[in-house]
Structure formats: structure tokens, C-alpha cells
N, C-alpha and C positions, 0 to 999 in steps of 0.2 A: 424371906421377902415381906416388906411392909406394904400395905395397900391403903391408900387414902382416898376416898370419894368425896368429891365437893360438888354439890348439887345446886344448880342455879334455880331458885325457886321465884315464882311470880307472886304478887299480892293476890290473895283470894278474896273476891268480893262476896260479901254476905248476901247470898241469893238463894232462890229455891234449891234444894238438893236435887241433883240429877243423878239419880242412881244408875241409870244407863249409860251415863258418860265414862268412857275409859280414863283412868288415872293418867296424869301427866307424867311422861317419861323425863328422865334427868337430861338436860340440855348438854352436859358435857361431865367428864370425871377426870380425875388425875391419879395416875398410878405412880407410886414411887418404889423402885426397885434397883437395888445395888447402887444407890446414891444418884440415880437418874430419875428426873420427874418427867413425865410424859402426859400430855393432854389429849384425851380421846373425845371425839364428837361424831355423832352421826349426821351426815349430810342429808338434804331433802329427799335423794333418791335412795336412801338406805345405806349408802356406802360409809365406811368407818375410816375417819381421818386420824392421825396421830402426829403430834408435833412434840419436840422436846422443849420442855419449860426450863429446866435447870439441870445441869451436869456438874456435880461437884467432885467427880472422880479427878485423879492426877491427869496431867496432860499425857504421860506415858500410857496410861490405860486407854485413854480416849484414842490415841494413835493407833494402839494395837488393835482396838475394836474397829477403828476405821479400815485398817489394813485387812483385817479377817473378812469384813463385809465386802472389800473390793476384790479380793483375790481368792477366797474361799467360799465354797457353796453355802446358801442359807441353812442354818440348822448345824452347821459344822460343830463339833465332830460326830454329832449323832445321826447325821443325814447320809453318812458315807459309810463305806465298809472298811474294815481293818487294812492298814497299809498305805492309805491315801496320803498321809503327811510324808512318809518316807519317800513314796513315789513322787510327790510334788518337790521335796528337797532335791532330789537327784535330777528331775526335769529341770529345775531351775539352773542347776550347774551344767546340765547338757546344752541347753540353749546359750549360756554365756560363752562357754568354750567353742561352740560351733560358730557363733557370731564372730568371736575374735579370730578363729582360724580363717573364716570366710574373707575377712579384711586382709590377712596376710597374703592368702592366695591371689586376691584380686590385685593387690599391690605388685605381686611378683609377675602377673600377666602383664601389667602395664609397663613394668621395667623391662620384660623380655620384648615387648612390642616397640620399645624405644620412647615411650610416653612418660611424662612426669606424672606419677601416681598421686594426684589430687583426688578427694573425695568423690567431686563431681564427675570427673572423667572414670573413676571406678565404677560408678552406677551406670554410666553409659555403655562402657565396654562389656561389663558384666551382663547387662540386659541384652546386648546384641549377641554375644556368644551363646546365650541360652536358647536363641530362636532356631538353631540347627540341631546340633546332635542331642541337646537336652530333650527335645520333643521326641526324638526317635527312641531314647531310653524310656521315657514315659509310656510310649505305645507298647513296647516290649514288656514291661514290667506289668502293664495293666491286664494282660492275659493270665497272671497268675493269682487272681483274686481268690479262687477256691482254696489254694494252699495257704494263703495269708489267713483266711477264716479259720482254719484248722490249727495253725501255729502262729498266731499274731505275735507272740513275744520274740520267737526265733526271727521272724520277718522284720520285725522292728529293729532288732540289733544288726541284722544284715543290711537294712536300710542306711543306718548311720555309719556302719563300716564302709559301704559303697560311697556315701556322701564323702567321708574322709579320703577315701581313695582318689576320688575326683579332685578334692581340694589339694591333696598331696601332689598329683600331677601338674596342677598349676603353680604350686610352690616351686617345683622343680624346673619349670619352664625357662627361667633365665639360664640354666646350664646349658641348654641347647636351643638357642633363639631360632636356628634354622628349621626347627621342628615346632615352631609356636603353633600354628593352626592345628597340626596333629594332636599335640598334647592338650591344647585348650579343647579341641573337640572330643577326645577320649575323656577328659575330665568332665566335661558338661554331660556326656553321655552317661557315666556313672552317677553323676549328682542327680540327673532326671530320674533314673531308675530308682534311686534312694528317696527322692521327694514322693513319688508314687506310692512306694512300699510304705514310707511313714505315714502318709495320710490315709491309705487303706487300712491300717492297722489301729488307727486312732480310735474308731468307735468301739470295737469290742474291748479295748482296754478301759475306755471310759464307762463302758456298760457294766464292767465288773465292779466298779465302785458305786454305781447308781443304786443306793439301797432303798430309795424312797420314790423311785421313778424320776429322779431329779437329773436326767441326762443332760438336758439343755443347760441347766445351771452349771452343772460339772464341766461341760464343754466351754462354756463362756468364761468361767473363771481360769480354766487351764489355758485358754488363749491369752488371758490377761496376764497370767504369770509368764507365758512365753514371750509376749510382747515386751514386757518390762526387762526381762533379763537379755533378750536379744539387744535391746537398746544399750543396756550396761555393757554387754559383750562387745558391741561395736566400738564403744568408748575405750574398752581394755585393748582391742585390737589396733585402734588408731594410736594409742599410747605405745604399744609394742612396736608398731611399724616405724614410728618416729625415733625410737631409741634402740633398744637392743636387736630389734629385727630390721634395722635400716641396711643390713648387709645381707647377702645370700646365706652367709655362714651362721648368722644369728636365726634366721628362719629355719635352717636346717636342724637347729637345737630347739627352738620354741615350737615349731610345727608338730613334730612327733610327741612332744609332751602334751600339747593341747589335745591331739588326736586321742592318745591313750586315755587322758582324763575324761574326754567325750564319751568314748565307747564304754568306758567304766560306769560312767554315770548312767548310761543307757541300759547297760546289764542290771545294776542295782535298782533303777526305775522298774524294769521289767519283772525282776524277782519279787518286787513288793506288791504287784498286781494279783489279786485274787481271781483269776479268770474262771468263770463258773459254767462254762459250756464244756460238753463231753467231746473229747477227741481220743484217739488210740491211747496216747501216753497217759492222760489223765483218768481214763476209764480203767486201765491196767493198774494204775496206782490205787485207785478207789477199791477195786476188787481184791488187790493183793493185801491191803490193809484190813478189809473185811474179813478175809480168811485168817489172818494172823491174830486180829484182836476182837473180832465180832462187832465192830463198829464201823461206822462210815465217817471218813475223813471229810472235812469241809475245804472248800477252795483255799481258804486261808492256810490250812494245815498242809496243803501240798505245794504252796507257791515256791517255797525255798528248796523243794525237792525235785522240782521239774529240771529235766536235762534240755537246757535251751539251745545246745549246739547238735546233739544227736537224739531228737525226740523219738525216733523210730526204733530204738533199742527194745530188745525183747525183755520182758520181766518175767522170770522164772516162777515166782510166787503166784503169778496171775495166769499161769498155764502156757507161757510162750506163745501168745496168739499173735498173729500177723493179719493185718486187714488191708484190703486194697488190690490183691492180685485178681486177675481175670478168672471166671468160672472154669474155662476150658484148660486153663494151666493147672487148676487146682484139683478138680474131680475128673476122674475118667468116666466116660459115658456109661459104662457097665456098672459103675459104682453109685452114680447119681440118684438112681431109685431107692437104693439101700439108705443112703444118708437122708434122703427126704423122708422116708418112713419113720426114721427115728425121731425126727421133729416135724410131725405133719402139719402143725397148725402154725409153726413159726416162720419168721421172716429172715431167717439166717440158716446158713449150711456150714457145719464144721468138718474139716478133713484133716486127720491127724497125720503128720508126717514125722520124719526121723528127727528133725531139729525143731520144729515148730508146728503149731496147729493153725491152718489157714481158716479164716472166718470170711464168707462171703454174704453180703447183705443183699436183700431184695431192694428194688428202686424206691420203695416207699417206706423202707425201714426207718424207725426212730431211734432216739437214744436209749428208750426202754428195750428195744429189741436188741440192740447191740449189748446192753448190759446183761440180758438174759443169756445171749450166747457166751459172752466172756465168763460168766459164772459157771455155766456148764463146762466149758473148757478148763477152768481153773479147779473145779471139783473133780472132773475125770483126771487131771494130771495128779492130783492128790491121792485119788483112789487106786490109780495104777500101781502106785509106789507101795501102797499098803496092802491092798487086797487082790486086785485083778492080775498083777504081774505081767503088765504088757498088752492084755486084751482090750484094745481101745474101744471096739463097738460095746461090749458089756459095760465098760467103764462109763462111756457115755450115756447109755441109758439109765444106769443107776444116778449118774450125776444130774440128769434131766430131772428125775423125780425129785432129787434133793433140792435143786433150784426152784422148782415150782412150790416147794415147801416154805422156803425163806424169802421168796421175792417180794412178796407184798410188804412185809415189815421193813426189808431191806430198801425198797422203792420209797416207802413212807419217810424213812429216816434220811435218805438221800435227798429228797425234795425238801425236808425241813432244814437241811444244812445250806439250802441255797443253790443247789445244782439245778440246771435247766435239762430235763430229761426228754423234752419234746423233739429233740433233733440230736444227730450225731454227726459231727464235722470230720469226715475222713480225708479231707482234701481232695486229691484227684483219685479217690478209691473208685474202683469199678463196682458197679451194682448189676444185679441180674434180674430177669423176669421170665417166669415159666407160663 
């Protein structure tokens, strides 16, 4: 980088020296960096203004820079976490295919209703149909917020699958025009649920990329990309509707293809997101990796290994721990005191079973408490195989001592890798209080 400073100097009158007077500050200066000259100047209130004086870069470079400043967060790629570019690429493809599919489904609805599917009529009819069943779907889905916090990736995929299901019902409506209202209502019901789930999971996904607390910037640029490719997708949809999809046969071919591409884009989009909150699956994976390698995996390390369809699967290397069952279903009253005495100061209870180990958390337990309990269960399972030969209580006691020995460095490394240990998102998991 080359730096050129031009100082605007005033004529100095030969007067008495004024030693106490502060020296004059430069009125402005020009910085030259990467063939771009910018003029910087302090305003009267102390604010710094910058204007471009000369830009000798090729037109292509200037267009790329303008595109990045419009659609990507300030400071990209250094202001976001790993995976943001791939997430954005598939997000663009997702919106393009979704918008195109929406046009086809609206055209089919109009055809089934006996109307000529012009764009203006498509907007009116689509809006009217949303006022009924779509709102019912939104109300039902809004009660599932806790589960969406725990598994935002899974619910984001589920949201788009629901939306495509609703669009599919609309595409098929011309095949049974006598059931127009029923199919349109069910279609909008599914789409309403999909819209709520998609919006509810947007914040935790964006938060996983906010490396410098730039969540608003990420959100704004993400919406800019969504808007741009929605417009392009509408254009693609209109073109398809007037050519290959002018008949129901064409829609039955193009519709499923767009839907498959849409869902695939969402899956890849979610796999690229390094969600850094602790839920049962991610906690188990972190603990399993720690036992195998002695190191803590980062959110980026785990993102492509997460099971997005069956997140509740047990992980043997992490002790086969299951979270969320009610205390009265896990522990017999006669055994509650004994288990509590093993971990007297802890906010978790572990109850070994034949197939898994149940962990029940107190109502104010944090991510650190869940990690402590998970480590104990994993250490105990390993010890039972090697030394204790099935004696669960003795293994738990020995594992508890080992956990206390390694937990501080483990937690420090976990937080350094970017994990949030202040909370544990167990969905609808049941907590207890004594």
C-alpha cells in the first residue's frame, strides 16, 4: 500500500512566536491504495469524511467491489466465520428456485379457478388465499420455537420442504378443479408453517456467522441477496410459465425438478453454517472428539458431520446420553437420594440404563453443567469397559473425579474455539427443581 499525504498549508505571517499555540492540523490528506485515491477530511464537528478522487482500476474490478459492498458484510471475508460464502451461494440458488416455483404454482391456481393467469391476477389471488389457512399454519408453527432454537438447521430444511409441499398442491390443483378450495387451503396452510419456521431459524443461523458482532450487517446483506435472486427467480418462473410450463404436463416435470434443487440448496446452505450453540447432538460430538483426540472441535469442524434429519441419535463414543426425559420416568424415588449424593453440588443427575444414560438437568442449568454431566457419562462408559466391568455407580464416581480434573482446560479450549457455553438448548427437554 502506498500512502501519499497532501497538506494544505496557509501562509505564515511573520509575527511574534506564540509557543503556547497548538500547531495547525492538516486540512485534508489523500491516501492511495490499490490504484484508488481517496480524500479524507475532518469536518468541523470532528467527523471524518472520505471521497474517491481517482479510481484507475479496471471496470470489472470496480463492479466486483461495488457488488461486494452491496451484498456482503463490511470487512468481508475477515468479518465473518468460515462457510459464509458457500452458505450465501446456496441461499441465492434457494431463493431463485423458490420464486420460480411460486410463479408456477400461482399460475396453476388461476388456471384451476378458470382465470387467465396474468401477473396482476396472480398477485391478487395469491394474497387472498394467504388470508385464511396460511395464518392458521403460522399460529400452529409459532408454538414450536424452543425446538427451533435447539435444531435450527433441521427446522430450516423442514420449513422449505413444507413450503414446497404447499406449492406442489397448488401445482396439482388443475387436475382436480372441483377440489380447488381444499387444495389451495392445504397448500397455504403448509406454506404458512414453512414461512414461520424459516423466519424463526434465520437469527441463529446468521448469529453463527457474526464474527465481529456484525449481526445487523449480515442480516441486511442477506436480505439484499434474497431480494435480488427472488426477482431473478420470478423472471425465470414467468419465462417457464409461458414456454415449457404452459401445460400441466410441463409443470409436472419442471415443478419437481425445481423443488428438488430448492431443497438441495437449503441442505447445503445449512451444512455450511457453523452453529456455535450447544444442543444435545453438538455437545455429544464435542465430547466424543475430546475423548478420542484430546482436543475440542470447533463449530466449523462439526458442521458437515451433524445429522440434520435425525439429530437425536445416540453417540456411543460420548456415553449414549439422552437428555429431556422427565425425572419421574428416569429415576425411582428410592434411588434419587443415592444419585444426588454422587454429584452433590451439580445441576444434573445421571441415571444409567441398559441402552442409554439419562441425564436430567435442573431448571437453571447452563451449557457448562450439561458438558460436565456429559463428560462424566462418557468417562464412566469408557471405564466400565476397561476396569469396573458393569459397576455403574463406582464408574460414575471415578468418572466424576476425572471430569473435575480435566474440565477447566477443556472449558477454556471450548470457549476459545467459539462455542457459547452459557446456555444449553435442549428443545422441549424437561428440567427439574428440588
